[in-house]
N, C-alpha and C positions, 0 to 999 in steps of 0.2 A: 504494500500500500504506500502511495506517495505521501510522505510525511508533511509535504508542503501544502496539502489540500485538506479541507475538512472531510471527515470520514464518511459523510453522507454523499459526497460527490461520486458519481458513477458514470458520467457521460461526457461526450464532447460538447462544445458549445452549440454546434449545429443541431445535434440530436436532443438537446436538453429542453426541459419545461421550466426549470428554475435555475437561475444563475446567482451564485453567491460571490460576493466580492468584498474586499477589504478596503477601507479608506483610513490609513494610518496617519491621521492628521489631527493635531490638537492646537492648531494655531489660533483658534477662536475661543480658547478656554482661559478663564481667569481663576480657575480652581486652585486651592492650596495644595491639593494632591495632583501631581503630574504623572503621566504614564499611560494615558488612554491611547496614544499612538501605537503602543505595543500590543493592543488588544487583538487585532485581526489575526496576527500570526500566533499569538498565545492561545486564543480560542481554538485555532486549528490544532495546535500541539496537544491541548487537553482533550480535544475531540478524539484524536487518535490514541491517546493513552487511556482515556476513561470511558469512551463510548464504543470501544472495541474490546472483545475478550478473545482469549485463545483456548480452543477446545480441540484436543487431539492434533495439535500443531497447525490448526487451520484458523486463520483470522476471521472473525465474524462480527457483524455489527450488533451492538447491544441495542436492539430495536425498541422504539416506543411501544406502548401496549397494543396499539392498533396496527403496528408494522409501519414500514417506511412508505407503503402504498405504491402506486404505479408511477409516481413522478420521477422523471429523469433529471439528475442534478449535475451541474457543472460548476466547479470552482474557478472563477475567472482570474484569481490572484488579486493583488493589490493595485490600486490606482491612486494617483495624486488628486488632490482636491480640484485643481483646474481641469482635470480630465473627466469630471463627472458628466458634464453636459454631452460630450461626444460619445462617451461610453454608454450612457443610458439611452441615447438616441439609437445606438446599435442594438441594445438589448430590447428596447420597447418596439422597435421596427420589426424585430424577429418574433414578436408576440410571446415573450418569455417573462416570467415573474422574477424581478430583481429582489434579492435579499442582501442588504448591505450591512457590514460590521464596521463601526467606528472605533476610535476617533471620538472627538468631542461632538456635542449636539449641534454645533453650528454647521456641521457637514450636512445636516438635514435640509438646510435652506436651499442649496443648489439642487438637492435631490427633489424637493417639492417643485422647484421651478422647472426642472426637467420633466416631471410628471405633468405639470400644468401645460407645458408646451405641447405635449402629446394629447392630453385629455380635456383641456380647459380647466376651469376651477374645480378643485377636488374636495371631497369630504376627507377630513383629517381626524384620525383617532390618535391622540397624543398621550402616551403613558409617561408620567413624570412626577417627581415630587414638587417641581417648580413650574409655574406657568410659562416661563420663558417669554414673557410679554412686556419686557422693559422697552420703553420707547425714547427715553432721554439720551440713550446712546445706541448705536446700531452695529450690526455685522459681527456679533459674537454669540456665544452659546446661550446668553440670557435674553436675546432679542429675536429668536427664531420666528415667533408668531408675528411680531411686528414686521419683520423683514419679508414675510410671506403673505401679507394681507391681500395683495392683488391676485394671489394664486389659490386662495382657500375660500370655499363656500362656508362662511362662519355659521350659518343657520343649520348646516348638516354636519358640523364638526363637534368634537367633544374631547375634553381632557379628563384623564383618569389618574387618581392617586395624589392630587395636588394637596399639599399641606405646609408649604413654606413660601407663600407669596409675599412680595413687597406691596406696599400700598398702591404704587403706580400700576402694578399688574392687576390688582383688584379693581382699580378704576377702569382699566382697559377691558377687563372681562365684562364688567357691567356695561360699559359703553357699547361694546360690540355684541353683547348678549351671547357670549360664548358659554356653552354648556360645560359644567364642571362636576365631576364626581370625586368626592374625597374618600379616604379610607374609612372614615366614620360612616359615610353614606352606605358603603358596602356592608359594614357591620349591621346597620339599622335595617337595610332593605333586603339583604341577602344577595348572593352572587348571581342567582338565576334572574332575579328582578333587574339587577344592574345590567347584566348582559342584554336583557330584552330592551332596556332603555337605550343602550348603545346601538343595537341593531335597528331600533325604531328611529333613531336620530339620523343615521347615515343614509346617503343615497348611493347612486352608482358611482364608480370611480373613487373607491375608498383607499386611502393610503394610511398605513399604520407606522408610527414612529414610537419606538420603545426605549426610553431612557431607563437604564437599570436601577437608577436611584428611586424610581417609582416604588420599588420593592423595599420592604423593611430591611435594615442592615443585618438582621438575623438571618435573612435568606441570601442577601447580596451585599456583603461588607466591602467588596472590592470595587468601589465606585469613586469618582473624583469628589463628589459632594454628598456623603451619606446623611440621611435625615431619618431619625427614629419615627416610630408609629406609622409605618408604611403598609402597603398592600402585601399580602402573603403570596408566595409564588404560585400555588395551585389556583388561587382565585384569578390572578392575572392571566395565567395560561389558559384557564377556562374561557375567559373573554376573548383572548387572541385566537384560540382554535375555532370559536364560533364565528369570529370575523372572517377567518381564512375559509371556512366552509361556506360562508355566504358568498365570498368572492372579494378579493382585494387586487389592487394594481401594483402594489409594492410594499416592502417592509424594511425598516432599518432598526438596528440594535446598537445603541450608543452608550458611551460613558462607562464602559468596563475599564477598570484601572488595575491591571494585574500586579503592579508593585505594591499595592496596598490591600491585596486580597488575603484571605485566610484559607490556607490549604487548597487554593484554586477553586473554591466552591462557587464563586461568581462566574468564572470562565466556564466551569462545567455546567452550571445552570444555563448559561447562554448557549452552549453547544446543544444541550438537551432541548431548549426551546426551539432552536433551528430544526432539530429532528422532528419535533412535534408539529411545527409549521409544515414541513415537507409531508408528513403523514396525513395532514388535514387538507392538502390542496386537491382541488378538482382538476383532473387532466383528461 
C-alpha cells in the first residue's frame, strides 16, 4: 500500500467518484497553536497505521460498519492554496466529489468560491466552535463567512457547534439571519431532531465544511483552537452521514493540529470520518 495516500484510496483519478486532496497551508491562521499545515500528510500516515490491520500477512482495510461501499476513491496528493481554483475546476468538471484536508479554515474561502463558480450560490453547512464571521478584518480563518457572503445562500445555510462567538459575529449572525445550532441545542432537542433541522434548512448544492474544533476536546484535542463543551463525535458524524446520503457537492476537514494532539486521536478520528463519508456516498 502506498504510504503517501490515505488508505481508502483505491482508484485512478479518471476512474474515481471521490477525490481526496490535501491543502497544507496555515497562512491564514492567527492561532496560538501552529501545525495545521502538517495535517494532510499526518492524517494519511495515521490512516495507514490505524485504519488498516494485518491478518495472515494480508493488509486489509478496517472498514466502517456499513463497509466502504461502491465509491471509487483517488488521493490527488497535496496542492498549494493558489492552486485551489484550477484544481477544483478539474475535479468538478469531471463530476467527482472533492474531499479536502486542511490546513487552517481560511482555505475554505477559495474552496467555496470554486464551488460557487460551478454551482452558483451554495447552501453551506459549517461545523465549528467559532462562527468565523468577523468583518472588521478580512482574509483569515476568522472571516470565512464574511469573505464568502457573495457565494453563500444564507437562508439555506447553517452553523453547527458554535459556542465561542465574538460580539461582532453575533451581530452579523443576527443581521444576516444565519441559522445556528449550539451544542446545548443538540442536548435539548436530540440529535435526530437537529439532523432533521439541518436537512430541512439546506437546498440543492450543499457544501459541508468541518472544523475539528466543533468537537469537544475530549474527542479532538489536536486542534489549533480547542474550546470545551463541544459536540461529541458520534453526534457530529450522524449529521454528516445524513448530509452525505442526501447529497453534497463537496466536503472539507480543517484545523487538525497534529503537534498538539494526544496519541493521534484527532488525526485518527479525521481518517475515520473520511471513511464514513466514503461509505455514505451515493454513486
